[in-house]
C-alpha positions in Angstrom: 22.4 6.3 14.6 19.6 4.9 15.9 18.9 1.4 14.9 15.7 0.5 12.3 12.4 -1.1 13.8 11.9 -4.4 12.9 8.8 -5.4 10.9 6.5 -7.6 13.4 5.0 -10.7 11.6 1.9 -10.5 9.9 -1.1 -10.6 11.5 -3.5 -13.8 11.8 -6.3 -11.3 9.7 -3.9 -10.2 7.2 -3.8 -14.3 5.9 -7.6 -13.5 5.6 -7.8 -10.3 4.1 -5.3 -10.8 1.5 -6.0 -14.9 0.6 -4.3 -15.6 -2.1 -2.0 -12.7 -2.3 -0.7 -12.8 1.5 2.7 -13.5 0.2 3.0 -10.2 -1.7 1.7 -8.2 0.8 4.4 -9.9 3.3 6.9 -8.5 0.4 5.0 -5.2 0.2 5.5 -4.4 4.2 9.2 -5.9 3.5 9.9 -2.9 1.1 7.9 -0.1 2.8 10.4 -0.9 6.1 13.3 -1.2 4.1 13.1 0.9 1.0 10.3 2.9 2.1 12.0 3.9 5.1 15.8 4.4 3.0 13.9 6.8 0.7 11.9 8.4 3.6 8.8 7.4 2.0 7.3 6.2 5.9 9.1 7.0 8.9 10.9 4.5 10.9 8.6 4.6 14.0 5.8 3.2 11.9 7.7 0.1 11.2 6.2 -2.3 14.0 2.5 -0.9 13.3 2.6 -1.1 9.2 0.2 -3.8 9.5 -2.3 -2.8 11.8 -2.2 0.9 10.9 -0.7 0.7 7.4 -1.4 -2.3 4.9 -4.7 -3.4 7.3 -6.0 -0.2 7.5 -6.3 0.5 3.8 -7.6 -3.1 2.3 -10.4 -2.9 4.4 -11.0 0.0 2.1 -12.6 -2.2 -0.8 -15.3 -3.5 1.5 -17.0 0.1 -0.4 -15.4 -0.1 -3.2 -17.8 -1.3 -6.3 -16.8 -4.2 -7.9 -15.0 -4.1 -11.7 -14.5 -0.5 -11.1 -11.8 2.3 -12.6 -9.8 3.8 -9.0 -7.5 6.9 -9.2 -5.6 6.9 -6.1 -4.6 10.8 -5.4 -1.1 11.7 -3.9 -0.8 8.1 -3.5 2.6 8.5 -1.8 4.4 5.2 -0.9 0.9 3.4 -2.2 -1.6 3.6 0.7 -4.1 2.8 0.0 -3.5 1.7 -3.6 -1.3 -1.0 -3.3 -3.7 -2.9 -0.7 -6.7 -2.5 -2.6 -4.9 -3.4 -5.6 -3.9 -6.3 -3.8 -7.2 -7.4 -2.2 -9.2 -6.6 -5.5 -7.8 -7.7 -9.1 -11.6 -6.7 -10.6 -10.0 -3.0 -9.8 -7.6 -1.0 -12.7 -5.9 1.5 -10.5 -4.4 4.0 -11.2 -1.8 5.3 -8.6 -1.3 9.6 -9.0 1.6 11.0 -7.5 4.3 14.1 -8.2 7.2 13.5 -6.3 9.8 11.5 -8.9 11.3 9.5 -5.7 8.0 8.1 -5.4 7.3 7.1 -8.7 9.9 5.1 -9.1 9.3 3.3 -5.8 5.5 2.8 -7.2 6.9 1.1 -10.2 9.3 -1.0 -8.6 6.5 -2.2 -6.4 4.0 -2.5 -9.4 7.0 -4.5 -11.5 8.2 -6.8 -8.3 4.6 -8.1 -7.1 3.1 -8.4 -10.8 0.1 -6.3 -10.6 -1.1 -5.7 -14.3 -3.9 -3.9 -13.1 -2.4 -1.3 -11.7 -0.9 1.9 -13.8 1.8 4.4 -11.9 1.3 7.8 -13.0 3.7 10.9 -12.1 1.8 14.3 -12.3 -0.4 16.0 -9.8 -4.4 16.2 -10.1 -5.3 19.6 -11.3 -2.2 18.3 -13.9 -3.8 15.3 -15.2 -7.3 15.5 -16.0 -8.1 15.1 -19.5 -4.4 13.2 -19.9 -6.3 9.9 -17.8 -9.6 9.0 -18.1 -12.4 10.2 -15.3 -12.8 7.2 -13.3 -15.7 6.0 -11.0 -13.7 6.5 -7.7 -11.1 8.3 -6.8 -9.1 7.4 -2.9 -6.7 9.0 -0.4 -5.4 8.8 2.7 -3.7 11.8 4.3 -3.3 14.1 1.5 -5.1 17.0 2.5 -7.9 18.4 4.6 -10.9 17.2 2.8 -12.3 20.8 1.2 -8.6 20.7 -0.6 -8.3 17.1 -1.3 -11.9 17.4 -2.9 -11.1 20.7 -5.2 -8.1 18.0 -6.3 -9.6 14.7 -6.5 -13.7 15.1 -7.5 -13.0 16.5 -11.0 -11.1 13.8 -12.3 -14.3 11.8 -11.4 -17.0 10.6 -13.5 -20.5 11.6 -13.5 -22.1 9.8 -10.6 -18.7 8.9 -9.3 -17.0 9.1 -5.8 -14.5 10.2 -3.4 -13.8 7.8 -0.8 -11.0 9.1 1.8 -9.7 7.6 4.6 -9.9 10.2 7.5 -9.0 9.4 11.2 -10.9 11.1 14.4 -11.6 14.6 12.8 -13.8 13.2 9.7 -17.2 14.4 10.5 -15.5 18.1 12.0 -14.1 18.0 8.2 -17.0 17.0 6.8 -19.0 20.1 8.3 -16.2 22.4 7.4 -16.2 21.4 3.6 -19.9 21.3 3.1 -20.6 24.4 1.1 -16.8 23.1 -0.9 -18.5 20.0 -1.4 -21.5 21.7 -3.0 -19.8 23.9 -5.3 -17.7 21.1 -7.1 -21.0 19.3 -7.3 -21.1 16.8 -4.9 -25.0 15.1 -4.3 -24.1 13.0 -0.9 -21.9 13.0 1.8 -21.5 10.1 4.3 -18.9 9.1 6.9 -18.1 5.0 6.9 -16.5 2.7 9.5 -14.9 -0.3 7.4 -12.7 -3.5 8.7 -15.2 -5.3 12.1 -13.8 -8.0 12.8 -9.7 -6.9 11.4 -8.8 -3.8 12.7 -9.5 -1.6 15.8 -10.4 1.1 15.9 -12.3 0.9 13.1 -11.0 2.3 9.6 -13.2 6.2 8.9 -14.2 6.4 5.5 -15.7 9.7 4.3 -18.0 9.3 1.0 -18.5 12.7 -1.4 -21.0 11.0 -3.8 -21.5 13.5 -6.9 -23.8 14.2 -9.5 -23.4 14.6 -13.4 -21.4 17.2 -13.5 -17.9 16.3 -11.3 -15.9 19.3 -10.4 -19.4 22.0 -10.8 -19.6 24.8 -12.7 -16.0 25.5 -12.0 -14.8 22.8 -13.5 -17.0 21.8 -16.5 -15.1 24.2 -19.6 -12.0 22.7 -18.3 -12.9 19.5 -18.6 -14.6 20.1 -22.5 -11.0 21.5 -23.0 -9.6 18.7 -22.2 -11.7 16.2 -23.8 -11.1 18.1 -27.1 -7.7 18.3 -26.6 -7.8 14.6 -25.8 -9.8 14.1 -29.3 -7.8 16.3 -31.4 -4.3 14.3 -30.0 -6.2 11.1 -31.3 -6.7 12.1 -34.7 -3.1 13.0 -35.5 
């Protein structure tokens, strides 16, 4: 059995990024390196690069998230990017959406331990929760699926004129081109590739931004959304 990799000290940039929440960011990194590895949420080889590749890479997403909005982190997994974003931005209302029980258990423990009162953990798949959670201003995701498939799950959860922010790697431009037709059908009106984290991460974090119009999900999801809204109103009247 190979010995577990050791978590390196937090880089100086982490103090600047997380500010008053730096100690909580360190505790989260420790939880990922210990319980996260033990429960199979992250691979042991990721431990030495947790700060640069994971926590800071996700935290800098905050540069392009508007102030005071609602966010749904789709396929949150071990909490990336949702937890780092929550540590940096207490003005946001964040939902961590994850279908697997062992992951939602971990996320709930982290949220409670770090006192993240502005974060809610929901167990479920994106396609199952439409109408059960309120539409959000921003959907985030990281390493969940190719962009065309991710958009099918994430865009219908948006409010009109919301946006999906997907952390991607070197394939971002290629994925965006391949997904163009699917994105249009889902109601996307504008797409762009952003690079964030100047002076914090190297290479910069790559974000694909997909902005939608008045009908997130397009025609395909309009009837489903209306049905979910009617069901929600009926439940509230009981």
